[in-house]
N, C-alpha and C positions, 0 to 999 in steps of 0.2 A: 278437351276431346279432339279438337282440330289437330293439336300437336301430336297426340298419340296416333290418330288416323294417318297423319303424314308419315310418321316413323314406320308404320306397318307397310305402306306402299312404296317407300323410298329405299328399302333395303337393297344393298348392292349397287345403288346408283351413285352418280356424282353428287346428287343432292344430299344423300345420306353422309357422304364424306365431308361435305361442307358443314352440316349440322354438328358432327361429332369431331371434326378435324382439329378444332382448337384445343382439345383435351390432350393432345400429344401424339407422338409417333404411333404408339400402340393403338390409339383410337383410329388413326388413319388406316392402319393395316386391317382392322377388324372388318369382317364381312357381315357380321351379325351384331345385333344390339338388343339388350334386354333392359327394360325399365320397370323397376319395382316401386309401386306407390304405397309406401308403408302406411300412409295415413288414410288409405281407402280400403277399409275392411269389407269383405264379401259376406262373411259369416263364420261361425265356428265349424271346424271340420269334425264331424261326429266320428269318434274312434271306430264305430260300427261299420263305417265305410270300408274298413280294411278287414272285412270278415271273410269267412270260408264256408265251403259247401261240401257235405259228405252224404253219400247215398249208398244203398245196398246194390251197387252196380259193379260187376266184376270184382276186383280185389281192393276196392276202396276201404271196405270195412274189414272183411276177413283176409288176413295177411298184410293189410295196410295198417289200419288202426289197431285191430284186435288180433292178437296171436294166441290167446288162450292162457288161462292161469297156470297150466302145467307145462307151458312152453319153456324150452331152454333159452329162448331169446329174452333178453332183459325186458321185464314188464312190470307193470303195477296193476295187480289184479287183472291180468290179461291184456292190458293196454300197453302198446309198444313204448318203452321208455325213451328211446332215441327221438321219436316223433314228438312226445310231450316236451322234451327239453328244447327242441327247435321251435315249437309253437310258443313257448315262453320267450324265446330269444327275439321273436318278431312282435311280441306283445299282441298276440291274436285276441281280438276283442269279442268276437261272436262266431259261432259255428252253427250252420243250418243242417238239419237232419229230420227225417230219414230219406228225404228226396226233395225234388225230383219226381219222376213218374212213379217210382217205387212207393212214394208216400200214399198215393190214392189206392193202393192195393194192400196197405199195411194195417193190420189190427194190432194196436199197441199192447193189448192184453197178452198176445203171444210172446212178448218179450219181457214179461215180469214173472216173479215167482222163482222157485227152484229151477236151475238151468237144466237138470236132468229130466224134468217133467214138461218142458216146453215143447210145443208141437213143431214139426218140420213142415215148412210150407214151400210151395213152388214160387220161386222168385219172379217178379214181374218181367225180368229180362231173359227168362229161360229160353224163349224162342230165338234169341239172338245167338245162342250157342249151337254148335253142330249136333246132329243126332247122336254121334258117338260120345260127345261131351255130356249130353243130357242123361246118358246111361250111367254116368259116374256119380257117386255120392259125395259131391263136393259142395261146400257152403255157398259158393258163388251162384249155384243153380237151384239147389234145394236148401233154403235158409233154415238152419237149426234154431234160429232165434236166441243164440247164446249172447248176442249183443242186443241189448234192449234199452229202454228208457234210463234205467239206473246206470248202465255202463256209459251211455252217451253223456249224461249229466256229470258223471264222475270224470270223464275225459275232458269236458269243458272246464270243470273246476281245477283239475290238475294242470291244464293248459293256461289258466287265467282268463278264460273266455266265458261269455254268457251263452246259454243254450237258446237256439231259435228252432222251434219245433213246427214242422209242416203237418197239419192235420189232414185226415182222410175225408174228403167230401164226396168222392165218387161212389164209395162202397160201404161207408159207415154212416151213422146217424148223428144228429146234433147231440143226442144224449150221450153217445160214445165220446164225443168231443168234450162235453161237460165233465165226464168222468175222468178223462185224461188230465184235464186241468186240475180236477180234484185230487187225483193221485199225486200229481207233482206239487201242488201248492197247499192242500189242506193242512192245518197245524197238527203237530204231534198229538196223537191219541184222540183225535176228534171224530174220525170216520173209519169205516172198515178199510177203505183204500189207504188211508194214512197208516193204519196198522200193517197193511200188506207191505207198504214201503218200508216201514220200520223193521219188518221181518227180513228184509233184504239188506239190513244194516244201515238204513238211512232214515232215522226217526224224524229229523228236522226237515221241514218243507224245502223244496228246491227253489221256490219263488221264481218260476219261469215267467218272464215278461213277454217275450216275443212268440207270437203264434201265427203261423201262416194258415189261411183258410183255403185249403186245397192247393194244387200246383198245376199250372198250365191248364186251367179249366176249359180253355178253348180247344184242347187236344186230348192228351192222354188222361187228363184229370176229369173227363166226363163228356167231352164234345158239346159243351154248353154254348148257347147263344149268350151274349153279355147280359141281356135282360133276365134270362132264366137263372144265370149265375147270381145276379143281384138278389133274387128271391132266396136262393140257397144261402147266400152270405148273411142275410138278415136272420134266417133260421138258426144258423150256427153261432152267431155272435150276440143275439139278444138275451140279456139277463144271465150271462155266464157269471157264476160266483167268482169274485176277485180274490177273496181271502187276504185282503189288504195289499194285494199286488196291483200296480198300475199296468194292467194288461194292454199290450199293444198288438192289435190285430192287423195283419197284412193281407190285403185282398189280392187274389190272383188276377194279375193284369195281362197286358198284351204280349204278343210275340213281336219283338223289335218295334217297328214304327206303325203298328196297326192301330191308328187312332180311333177307328170305328169302335173297337172294343172298349177303350177308355170312355168315350162319350156315351156309348150305349149302356155300360154298367152304371155310370154315375147319373145319367139321365133317369134311369129306373130307380136307383137308390135315393136320389134327391127329389123324386116326384116331379122332374122336369123344371125345378126351380133352383136357382143359385141360393146358397145359404152360408151362414157363418158357423153352422154346426157341421162337423165332419161326419156325422151319422155313423159313428163307431169305427171309422177307418183311420188307422194311424199311418199306414203306408200302402202304396200300390206297387206290387211286384212287376218288374219289367225284365225280360230276358233278351239277350242279344249274343248270338254266336257268329263268329266270322269264318268264312270259307273263301276260296278263290272264285266264288260265283261271279264277282264283278268283272273278271277277266273275260267272260263271255265264252268259256269253253263248253259250258252246258248250263241249261236252266234247271236241271234236275238237282235237288239238294244233295243226294248221295254222290252222283257222278261229278259234282262240282268240287268235291273235296280234293285238295292237293296232298302231297306227301309231307310228312313231318320233317324229313331230313333231306330229301332230294328236291331242291327248289332253286330257281334262278333269281336274280335281282328283281325282275318284273313280278314274279310271284310274291317276293318280299313286299314290294311297294303296294301291290294290289291287296294283300292281306292287311297291311297297315291302313289302307284307305277304307276297307270294309270295317275294320275295328273302330276307326275314327268316326264312323257314323253314329257312335254312341252319343256324341255331343248333340247332334240334330234330334236324335230320339229323345234325349232328356228335355230339350227345349220344346219339342212338339207336344210331348205328354204333359209338360208343365203348363203349357198354354191351354190344353184341353181340360186339365184339372181346374185351372183358374176360372173356367166358365161356370163351374159349380161351387167350388171351394173358394169363397170370396177372400178369405184371409190366408189362404195357402197354408192351412194347418196340416194337410196331408202331405207326406213326404214320398218321394220316389225311392223304391227299394230295388236296386239292380242285383238281384240275388242269383243270377246265373249269367256269366259272361266269359269269353275267351275264344281262342282259335279252336277249330275242329277239323282234324285231318282224317284221311282214309286209314283203315287198319293196316298193320304191317310192321309197326315199330314197337309194339308192346313187348314186355320182358317175358311174358308167359302167356299161353293160350287163354287162361281164365281171366286175364286182365282186359276185360271187355272195354273197348274205347280207350285203352291205355295207349299213350303215345310219348315219344321222346320229346324233350323240351329244349329248344335251342336259344341262342341269343336273339333270334327273331321274336320268340315268345316273350322274352324279357322286355324288348322294345315295345311290343304291343301292350303288355301289361302296364308298363310305365306310362304310356300315353293315355291309357284308360284311367288309371288312378289320378293322373294330373287333371283329366277332364272332371272327375268327381270333385277334386279340390276346387277347381275353378267355379263349380256350381254347388258350393258347400251349403247354400241356403235351400237347395232343392233336393239333394240326395241325402237321405237319412240313414241308409244302410246299404251294403252291397256284399256280395259273396262270390269270390272267384271260383269257377267251376273247373275241376274239383280238386280237393286237397291232396290226394295221393293216388298214384297208379291210374290216372284217368286223363281227362282233358286239362290242359294248362296247369298241370299239377306242380306243387311246390316240392313234393317228395316222391321218390321211387323206392319200392321195396320188393324183395322176393326172398322169403325165408328169413335168414339172419342178415341178408344184405340190405344196406340202407344208403341212400344218397339224397342230397338236396339238388334242386335244379336252379337254373338262372332266374326263374320266377321267384324262388325263395329269396335270392339275393336282392331282388327289387323290393319285395315286401320288407326286408331287413332295412334297406335304405329309407324307405318311405314311412316307416313307423314313426319317425320324428314328427310327421305332420299331425298325428293323432291328437285331438284335443286342442290343436292350435287354431289361430284365427287366420283364415285365408285372406290374403290381401291381393289387390289387383296387380297384375303383371302384364306387360306388353312385350311381345317378341317380334322381331323383324329379322328375316334372314332370306337369302336366295332360295327359291323353290328348287326342289329336286325335279329334274326333267328327264323323262325316259320315253322309250318307244313301246307302246302296248299293242302288240300284234299289228304293226303297221300304222298305228295312229299315235300322234303325240299325246302325252299325258304328263301331269304334274302332281306333286304332293308337297306339303309344306316342309320347310327345311329345318326348323327348330321351334319347339314349343314345350311349355311346362307349366309349373304353378309355384306359388310361394305362400308361406305361412309364418306367423309370428307367435313366439312364446316368450314373454318377458323381453329380454335383450338378445334373444337368439332368433335369427331369421333363417328359415330353411327354404332353399330353392332347389327344385328338382326339374329336370328337363330331359328330353329325348332328342337325339340327332338320328333321324331315320335314314340318312344318306349312307349307302353301303360303302362309298369310296372316299367321300370328302369330309374332312373335319370342319368344324365351324369355330373360327376364332371370334369371340364375342366380347364386347364391352358391356359391363353390367352396371347400370346407374341406379343408385338408391335415392328416392325422393322422400324427404321427411326423416331421414336418419343418416348416420355416418358409420361406416365400417371401421372397426378396430383391427379385426383379424378375420381370416377365413381359411377353411380347409375343404377339400373335395374328395369324393369317392366315385369310382367308375365301375359299372358293370358292362363288359363288352369283351370282344376278342377280335383278333385280326381275321379270323375265319368266321363268316356269318353263319356257318353251319355248326359251330362249336356247341357242344352240349356235354353235360355230365351223364355218365352212365354208371351202372352198378359196378362195372369193371374199372372205370376211370372216374371216380366220384368228384375229382377236383380239377377238371379240365377248365371250367369257367369259374373264376374267382372275382371277388370285389377287390379292387386295388385303390390305394390312396393316390392323390394327384395334387399338384401345386396350384394355388390361386394367387395371382398378383393383386395386391391392394395398394392403390395409389390415390391419395386424396379422397375425392368423393366417388370414386369408381373402382370396379374390380375388372380384371380381365382373365379370361379362361378359354382354353381351346377344348371344345367338346369333340372327342374322337368320333370317327365314323362309326355308325351302327352301335350306338351306346346309350346307356341310361346313366345319368349323373345326379349326384346330390352335392350341393354346396351349402355348408353351414357357416353362417356369418355372425360374428359377435358384434353387437352394436354398442356405440358409446352411450 
């Protein structure tokens, strides 16, 4: 530990050059160093950490995922084929639906049965549209419920993902929740709801494992106090029929680092006493959105949001810093959990995260909260996923918010137009971590120094994560510096490299982004890695996300 601590503090100094100088000229030139301790496992990286989030918000569902069975756009029973193909390419493991805030206003019965007989309902987000828009009969405002449970599960199956359903706690009852589980999981021919499912063409049970018990119950999900929500949680999860499925209930947790919610909820649920029994909780939901609030322009949530495309390097660093708070949030809530859950059986579920910008860059007016996605968002997503990997024993599932036409999206659509974003490229790179064993890695690099409105500020210069699958080691890392590359020596402890190759997501322009008109502005490109004896060397380009795949002897 003393050696690793020294390396972290000595980066860029003469002392670091002395430590690494004997390894040759390349080591002497390197300003950064990465040490991967192959023999020090952290834990298995749950594939579900690379999950996604969909909500009936703007054009996420209608025009994003669902185009209708009669559409001229290529589709599979109404589901956009191009989107399904790309979901399979990134090995999407799990998708959360129907929200988000929409979940606690949603009656799942509205979305089953013959589509032409389903009721039209006012969408939760209707007041976010203008008066003129609300007069239009469009599905983003008055939901026709053409997309329901069967369509969502079908989308998951076609994409190779598991469904994660968020139940309605604010406006439905525990019996309604029970019946939703029954509709999804009761065996063929056993119940009336199973027969209703069969009439929709799905006689076999869906076997849905993941169930969220409400969403943001501290806010749009009911404005509960944590103690009151704990009582509701018990009502909704006690003696729910399992139908042979290992149900995993996710409790509605805090907003960012509000530890009082976590402690209040578990204190009530655990009757004030620590226990080895998780009391029916598989995971605790945590949400964290990043804005430029930390720059000090405004303490107001809405006024603090910057622009998705018009930003300077300071905005870039401040957003990175705000996103990077996820590590402290994970550590703080893990500590709070440990006060009650003695064996740490309960996992953290970060099922909403990503940057949030002001309106103005959406592709169409109905794309509520839609925003363009730049290289900056790729960097922020990479540093977030690396954080999850470094805490593989703590984070059991996560969901990027949201999948398409919204915040931090992987995809953009409008009619028959379709494009991937730089965030998609990051998920494509990082898919190699899924199911691997996270191993300890130490990074040392010069800090990024900048002026923040007249005050000096810093941010780390290089950070990432590593995982092992058999003889393949995957290293991913982010260089957040907008102007300086990082030449790094990579040392493997406990293994020897035979060969290595790398891929980079980045661009010379930090504002670079893919649009529907220019869908391939940002691409993943291959890069060379030098392998010499027991070390590797690689130059991490400025403002980039990198994957290095190493074959071990």
